[in-house]
C-alpha positions in Angstrom: -13.6 9.2 -3.0 -15.6 7.2 -5.5 -19.1 6.1 -4.7 -18.2 2.4 -4.7 -15.4 3.0 -2.1 -16.1 3.2 1.6 -14.2 4.7 4.5 -15.0 4.0 8.1 -13.5 5.5 11.3 -13.2 3.5 14.4 -11.6 3.9 17.8 -9.0 1.4 19.0 -11.3 -0.1 21.7 -14.1 -0.8 19.2 -11.6 -2.1 16.6 -10.3 -4.6 19.2 -13.8 -5.7 20.1 -15.0 -6.1 16.5 -11.8 -6.8 14.6 -13.3 -9.6 12.4 -16.1 -7.3 11.2 -13.7 -4.6 10.2 -11.4 -7.1 8.4 -14.5 -8.2 6.4 -15.2 -4.5 5.5 -11.6 -4.1 4.3 -11.8 -7.3 2.2 -14.9 -5.7 0.6 -12.8 -2.7 -0.3 -13.3 -0.3 2.6 -10.5 1.8 4.1 -10.6 1.9 7.9 -9.3 4.9 9.7 -8.2 4.1 13.3 -8.4 6.8 15.9 -7.0 7.1 19.4 -8.9 9.5 21.5 -10.3 11.2 18.4 -6.9 11.6 16.7 -6.3 9.6 13.4 -3.4 7.3 14.0 -3.5 4.7 11.2 -5.4 3.4 8.2 -6.1 -0.2 7.3 -6.5 -0.6 3.5 -7.1 -3.6 1.3 -4.1 -5.4 -0.2 -3.3 -3.8 -3.6 -3.5 -5.7 -6.8 0.2 -5.1 -7.3 1.1 -6.8 -4.0 -1.2 -9.7 -4.8 0.5 -10.1 -8.2 4.0 -10.0 -6.6 3.0 -12.6 -4.0 1.6 -14.8 -6.8 4.9 -14.5 -8.8 6.9 -15.4 -5.6 4.7 -18.4 -4.8 5.1 -19.7 -8.4 8.9 -19.4 -8.2 9.1 -16.8 -11.0 10.3 -14.1 -8.6 12.1 -13.8 -5.2 11.2 -11.1 -2.7 12.2 -10.7 1.0 9.2 -8.6 1.7 11.3 -5.4 2.2 11.5 -2.4 0.0 13.6 -3.2 -3.1 17.1 -1.8 -3.2 18.4 0.1 -6.2 20.4 -1.7 -8.9 24.1 -1.3 -8.3 27.0 -1.4 -10.7 25.2 0.0 -13.7 26.6 3.2 -15.2 24.6 5.3 -17.5 25.7 8.1 -19.9 24.0 11.5 -20.0 22.1 13.5 -17.4 20.2 11.9 -14.6 16.7 10.7 -15.3 15.3 13.1 -12.6 16.7 16.0 -14.6 15.0 14.7 -17.8 11.7 14.3 -16.0 11.8 17.8 -14.7 12.6 19.2 -18.1 9.7 17.4 -19.7 7.3 18.8 -17.1 7.9 22.4 -18.3 
């Protein structure tokens, strides 16, 4: 982890009691690890620059997005071997 990044661990009870404080930490770039009886169960992370950009494109009308994972493009046929095979060959 970089020096300028912060990570905090918090139990569910404390998170509920001080949610606003933890949201502020996340806005400032911190990752918050949530625990339940000492076991890590989730992580709250800041919104990525990519997601911010996508939302900006959607709000400006340039792009449409349902909020779900994009589906693959269908109906396009390509010649040759699959891209995954080419990638594996290049790694050697």
